[in-house]
C-alpha positions in Angstrom: 0.0 0.0 0.0 1.3 3.5 -0.9 1.7 6.2 1.7 -1.3 8.2 0.3 -3.5 5.1 0.0 -3.0 4.3 3.7 -4.0 7.9 4.6 -7.0 7.9 2.3 -8.2 4.5 3.6 -8.1 5.9 7.2 -9.9 9.1 6.1 -12.6 7.4 4.1 -13.3 5.0 7.0 -14.3 8.0 9.1 -11.2 8.1 11.2 -8.8 11.0 11.6 -5.5 10.3 10.0 -2.6 11.4 12.3 1.0 11.0 11.0 3.4 10.6 13.9 6.7 12.3 13.1 9.7 10.5 14.7 12.5 13.0 15.3 15.2 12.8 18.0 15.7 16.5 18.6 13.9 19.7 18.0 15.9 23.0 17.6 13.0 24.7 19.5 12.1 22.0 22.1 15.3 20.1 22.6 15.7 16.4 23.2 12.5 14.6 22.4 13.5 11.0 23.0 15.0 11.4 26.5 16.8 8.0 26.6 14.0 6.0 25.0 14.3 3.8 21.9 12.9 5.7 18.9 12.4 2.5 17.0 10.3 1.0 19.8 8.3 4.2 19.9 7.7 3.9 16.2 6.6 0.3 16.5 4.2 1.0 19.3 2.6 3.9 17.4 2.2 1.7 14.2 0.7 -1.1 16.2 -1.7 1.3 17.9 -3.3 2.5 14.7 -1.0 5.1 13.1 -1.7 4.5 9.3 1.7 5.8 8.3 4.9 7.2 10.0 7.3 10.0 9.2 11.0 9.9 10.1 13.2 12.9 10.2 16.7 12.0 8.9 18.4 15.4 9.0 21.4 14.9 11.3 22.9 18.3 12.3 19.8 20.1 13.6 17.3 17.2 14.2 19.6 14.4 15.2 18.3 12.0 12.6 19.9 9.6 10.1 19.2 7.4 7.2 20.2 4.4 9.3 17.4 5.3 11.8 15.0 5.5 8.9 16.1 2.0 7.7 15.7 0.5 11.1 12.2 1.9 11.5 11.0 1.1 8.0 12.2 -2.5 8.4 10.4 -3.0 11.7 6.9 -1.5 11.0 4.2 -2.7 8.6 3.0 0.8 7.6 4.4 3.1 4.9 7.1 5.5 6.0 7.9 9.1 4.8 11.4 10.4 4.8 11.7 14.0 6.0 15.0 15.8 5.2 16.4 18.6 3.1 16.3 16.5 -0.1 18.3 18.2 -2.8 19.5 15.7 -5.5 18.9 12.3 -6.9 21.4 10.6 -4.6 19.1 11.6 -1.7 16.2 9.8 -3.6 18.3 6.7 -4.2 19.2 6.6 -0.5 15.6 7.0 0.4 14.6 4.0 -1.8 17.4 1.9 -0.3 16.2 2.7 3.2 12.8 1.2 2.6 10.8 4.4 2.8 7.7 4.7 0.5 7.5 8.5 0.3 9.9 11.5 0.4 9.4 15.1 1.4 10.2 17.9 -1.1 10.1 21.4 0.4 9.1 24.4 -1.6 10.9 26.6 0.9 14.3 25.0 0.1 14.0 24.2 -3.6 13.4 26.3 -6.7 10.5 25.3 -8.9 12.7 23.8 -11.6 14.7 21.6 -9.1 11.6 20.5 -7.2 9.8 19.6 -10.5 12.8 17.5 -11.5 13.1 15.7 -8.2 9.3 15.1 -8.2 9.5 13.3 -11.5 12.6 11.4 -10.5 11.0 10.3 -7.3 8.0 8.9 -9.2 10.3 6.9 -11.6 11.9 5.3 -8.5 8.6 4.3 -7.0 8.7 7.0 -4.3 5.6 9.1 -3.6 6.5 12.8 -3.4 5.1 14.8 -0.4 5.2 18.5 -1.4 5.6 20.8 1.6 4.3 24.4 1.3 4.4 27.5 3.4 2.7 30.1 1.3 -0.1 30.7 -1.2 2.5 30.8 -4.0 3.8 27.4 -2.9 0.3 26.0 -3.0 -0.3 27.5 -6.5 2.9 25.8 -7.6 1.8 22.5 -6.1 -1.4 22.8 -8.1 0.5 23.3 -11.3 2.7 20.4 -10.5 -0.3 18.2 -9.9 0.9 17.1 -6.5 -1.3 14.5 -4.9 0.2 14.8 -1.4 0.5 18.4 -0.1 1.5 19.6 3.3 1.2 23.0 4.9 4.0 23.5 7.5 2.7 25.8 10.2 6.3 26.7 11.1 9.1 28.1 9.0 11.6 25.4 8.1 14.1 28.1 7.1 14.1 29.1 10.8 14.4 25.4 11.6 10.9 25.6 13.0 12.0 27.8 15.9 9.2 30.3 15.2 5.9 30.4 17.1 3.7 29.3 14.3 0.4 27.5 15.1 -2.4 25.7 13.2 -4.0 29.1 12.4 -1.3 29.3 9.8 -2.9 26.3 8.0 -6.4 27.6 8.5 -5.4 30.8 6.6 -4.0 28.9 3.7 -6.2 25.8 3.3 -8.6 27.6 1.0 -5.8 27.9 -1.5 -4.9 24.2 -1.5 -5.3 22.2 -4.7 -8.8 20.6 -4.8 -7.4 17.3 -6.0 -4.7 17.0 -3.4 -4.8 15.2 0.0 -3.8 18.1 2.1 -2.1 17.7 5.5 -1.5 20.3 8.3 2.1 19.9 9.6 3.6 20.9 12.9 2.4 22.9 15.9 -0.5 20.5 16.6 -1.1 20.4 20.3 -4.3 18.5 20.9 -7.6 17.3 19.5 -8.9 20.8 19.4 -6.1 21.8 17.0 -6.9 18.7 14.9 -10.6 19.6 14.8 -9.8 23.1 13.8 -7.7 22.3 10.7 -10.2 19.6 9.6 -12.9 22.3 9.8 -10.9 24.3 7.3 -10.3 21.5 4.9 -7.3 19.5 6.0 -7.7 15.8 5.7 -4.9 14.8 8.1 -2.3 16.2 10.5 1.4 15.5 11.0 2.4 15.7 14.6 5.8 15.0 16.2 6.7 17.1 19.2 3.4 16.8 21.1 3.4 13.0 20.7 7.1 12.5 21.7 6.9 15.0 24.6 4.1 13.0 26.1 4.8 10.5 28.9 2.8 8.0 26.9 3.1 8.6 23.1 0.5 6.0 22.2 -2.0 7.6 24.5 -1.3 11.0 23.0 -1.8 9.6 19.5 -5.2 8.2 20.6 -6.1 11.6 22.1 -5.3 13.4 18.8 -7.6 10.9 16.9 -10.6 11.5 19.2 -13.6 12.6 17.2 -14.0 15.5 19.6 -11.8 17.4 21.9 -12.4 17.4 25.7 -12.6 20.4 28.0 -12.6 19.5 31.7 -14.0 22.5 33.7 -14.1 23.3 37.4 -10.4 23.0 38.1 -9.7 24.6 41.5 -6.1 23.7 42.3 -2.9 22.4 40.8 -3.8 18.8 41.8 -6.9 19.0 39.7 -4.7 20.4 36.9 -2.4 17.4 37.2 -5.3 15.0 36.9 -6.3 16.7 33.6 -2.7 16.7 32.3 -2.3 13.0 33.1 -5.6 12.1 31.4 -6.4 12.7 27.7 -8.1 16.0 28.3 -7.3 18.9 25.9 -8.4 22.0 27.8 -8.4 22.7 31.6 -11.1 25.1 32.6 -11.4 27.3 35.7 -14.4 29.3 36.9 -12.9 32.6 38.0 -14.7 35.7 39.5 -18.0 34.4 38.1 -20.9 36.8 38.9 -23.2 34.0 40.1 -22.5 32.0 43.2 -21.3 28.5 42.1 -19.2 25.9 44.0 -16.3 26.0 41.6 -15.5 29.7 41.8 -11.8 30.6 42.5 -10.0 33.9 42.7 -7.7 35.3 40.0 -4.6 34.6 42.0 -5.4 30.9 42.2 -6.1 30.8 38.5 -2.9 32.6 37.7 -0.9 29.9 39.6 -2.7 27.1 37.8 -2.2 28.7 34.4 1.5 29.2 35.0 1.9 25.5 36.0 0.0 24.5 32.8 2.1 26.3 30.3 3.4 23.9 27.6 1.5 21.0 29.1 -2.2 21.7 28.5 -4.2 24.7 27.4 -6.1 26.7 30.0 -9.5 28.3 29.9 -10.9 30.9 32.2 -14.7 30.8 32.5 -16.0 34.2 33.7 -18.4 37.1 33.0 -19.2 40.7 33.7 -18.0 44.1 32.4 -15.6 44.0 29.4 -12.8 45.9 31.3 -12.9 43.4 34.2 -12.6 40.5 31.8 -9.7 42.0 29.9 -7.9 42.8 33.2 -8.6 39.2 34.4 -7.0 37.9 31.1 -3.9 40.0 31.7 -3.6 38.8 35.3 -4.1 35.0 34.7 -2.6 34.7 31.2 -4.8 31.8 30.0 -5.0 30.4 26.5 -8.7 31.0 26.3 -11.4 33.1 27.9 -14.9 31.7 28.0 -17.7 34.3 28.2 -20.5 32.6 30.1 -22.6 35.4 31.5 -24.9 38.1 30.0 -22.3 40.0 27.8 -24.0 41.5 24.8 -23.1 40.9 21.2 -21.3 44.2 21.1 -19.4 43.5 24.3 -18.5 40.0 23.0 -17.2 41.4 19.8 -15.1 44.0 21.5 -13.6 41.5 24.0 -12.9 38.9 21.4 -11.2 41.4 19.1 -8.9 42.7 21.8 -8.0 39.3 23.1 -7.2 37.9 19.7 -4.6 40.6 19.3 -3.1 39.4 22.6 -3.1 35.8 21.5 -6.0 34.7 23.6 -8.9 32.8 22.1 -12.6 33.3 23.1 -15.4 30.9 23.7 -18.9 32.4 23.6 -21.7 30.5 25.3 -25.3 30.8 24.0 -27.7 30.7 26.9 -30.6 28.2 26.9 -33.0 30.9 28.3 -34.7 32.6 25.3 -35.2 35.8 27.3 -31.5 36.0 28.0 -30.7 35.4 24.3 -33.1 38.2 23.3 -31.5 40.6 25.8 -27.9 39.6 24.8 -28.1 39.1 21.0 -31.3 40.8 20.0 -32.9 37.5 19.1 -34.4 34.7 21.0 -33.7 32.2 18.2 -30.6 30.2 19.2 -29.4 29.7 15.6 -29.8 33.4 14.7 -27.8 34.2 17.8 -25.1 31.8 16.7 -25.0 33.3 13.2 -24.4 36.8 14.8 -21.5 35.4 16.9 -20.1 33.9 13.7 -19.3 37.4 12.5 -17.1 38.2 15.5 -13.6 37.1 16.4 -15.0 34.4 18.8 -13.2 31.1 18.0 -15.6 28.6 19.7 -19.4 28.7 20.1 -20.7 26.8 23.1 -24.2 25.4 23.1 -24.8 24.7 26.9 -27.8 23.8 28.9 -26.4 25.9 31.8 -26.2 29.7 31.8 -26.3 32.6 34.2 -29.9 31.6 35.2 -29.0 28.0 36.3 -25.2 28.0 36.5 -25.0 25.8 39.6 -27.6 23.2 38.3 -25.8 19.9 37.5 -28.9 18.1 36.3 -29.6 20.2 33.2 -28.8 18.2 30.1 -28.0 19.3 26.5 -29.8 16.2 25.4 -33.1 17.9 26.2 -32.5 19.9 23.0 -32.2 16.8 20.9 -35.1 17.8 18.7 -32.9 20.7 17.5 -30.0 18.4 16.5 -30.6 18.8 12.7 -30.5 22.6 13.0 -27.3 22.4 15.1 -25.7 20.1 12.5 -26.7 22.5 9.7 -25.1 25.4 11.5 -22.0 23.4 12.4 -21.6 22.3 8.8 -21.4 25.9 7.5 -19.7 27.5 10.5 -16.1 28.4 10.5 -16.1 28.3 14.3 -15.5 25.2 16.5 -18.7 24.0 18.1 -18.7 23.0 21.8 -21.5 21.1 23.7 -21.9 21.2 27.4 -24.5 20.4 30.1 -25.1 17.1 31.9 -22.6 15.2 29.7 -21.0 12.1 31.1 -19.4 8.8 30.0 -22.9 7.2 29.7 -24.5 9.7 27.4 -21.5 11.4 25.5 -22.0 8.9 22.7 -25.6 10.2 22.3 -24.4 13.8 22.4 -21.8 13.1 19.7 -24.3 11.2 17.6 -27.0 13.9 17.8 -24.9 17.0 17.5 -21.5 16.1 16.1 -19.6 18.7 18.2 -16.0 19.6 17.9 -15.4 19.8 21.6 -17.2 18.2 24.6 -17.4 20.3 27.9 -17.7 18.4 31.2 -17.6 19.5 34.8 -19.6 17.6 37.4 -19.3 14.3 35.6 -15.5 14.7 35.8 -15.3 14.9 39.6 -16.2 13.2 42.9 -17.2 16.5 44.4 -16.6 20.1 43.3 -12.9 20.6 42.6 -12.0 16.9 43.2 -11.3 15.6 39.7 -11.5 11.9 39.1 -9.0 10.3 36.6 -11.3 7.4 36.2 -14.3 9.5 35.2 -12.3 11.8 32.8 -10.7 8.8 31.1 -14.1 7.1 30.8 -15.4 10.2 29.0 -12.3 10.3 26.8 -12.7 6.6 25.9 -16.4 7.1 25.0 -15.5 10.0 22.8 -12.8 8.1 21.0 -14.9 5.0 20.4 -18.4 6.5 20.2 -18.4 8.1 16.8 
């Protein structure tokens, strides 16, 4: 089976193709192997469902070798891609000899004439060319070339990927990708939320290395990236709860901070700031709050989260202002839509839930949350989003045309998350009471049960 055939088979079966990238060292993140055996890691990932593998062979900056590629290709039963600064036919011959099935050709490092020549020479040797792009011009060239496998690198390889690129780089370019190509978002993938984001914009697969290799359990991280929905665990009240989230397959750690309504999970900004600082580089953090815009912006400055969730009665105008300012500061925004029609009318000028969502669509909000809990019933753990099941077709229609990620919350647990995913097809699941034994005491067993149900339930 060819490299692209293996990816397409995974994609057409309804699974999310994730390409684990085996590299020993990152110029940005340092030693990624930490004394482990990279061949054993590759074997474990292939046995655990990776449809293909990628191996970095560049020696000086990334610590790789053709010998490592040969060892991995000879030990796994999936097609392998060679990633390196390929520059002449001798590199192609060495790639064939190593047992790899595909080879990376980078637009950033080759002029069009040379890349076209190497593309054709790879094909004559039975190698599948994987054309890596980093600009609209590169994608236009890939289209003229007729490339079947096209990657968009979210980082700048000319800076040896030391820059701070993220998957938003792909989302900005995917609309220019060749229609006939199997397009892959490469690098800077952190979690299932990032995966869902690039899929939303048209990518068919992701290539991820650092986040998998930095994980204590690479296989578990691979499974987490392949979940059909990301998972936000809310109600974190201390660093112990944060640790539980990090050690599970959760993607976002949420804290309720200075919330205007009395709820058992409320913590003060200083506590949230400590939790956010401990989470950096390990899991993304989300502050759930509400109130005047200036208060929320100050809270974001103090706590330095990755995301702010607006979950009170902020109007559309306030939401738009807050989201625009926070985007410039590198902070994403989740906007909840209240279940109470009166609140929706007051906040968004319409009681219709989908009209409200369409208005939010025009702001800089990144994630829209449909939640059965809002300011009017914030402490009620029994309200269930499944009560709105009769609206599922409308939700699906909105999600299909929306450029925003869709989150679902309210009464979701391991027993019913399958039904939620079936009815609503959300990008992210939001849980709180079902993830804990009591407010603030997070349960690894309950979180992992929800993760397993998300992974297997769609």
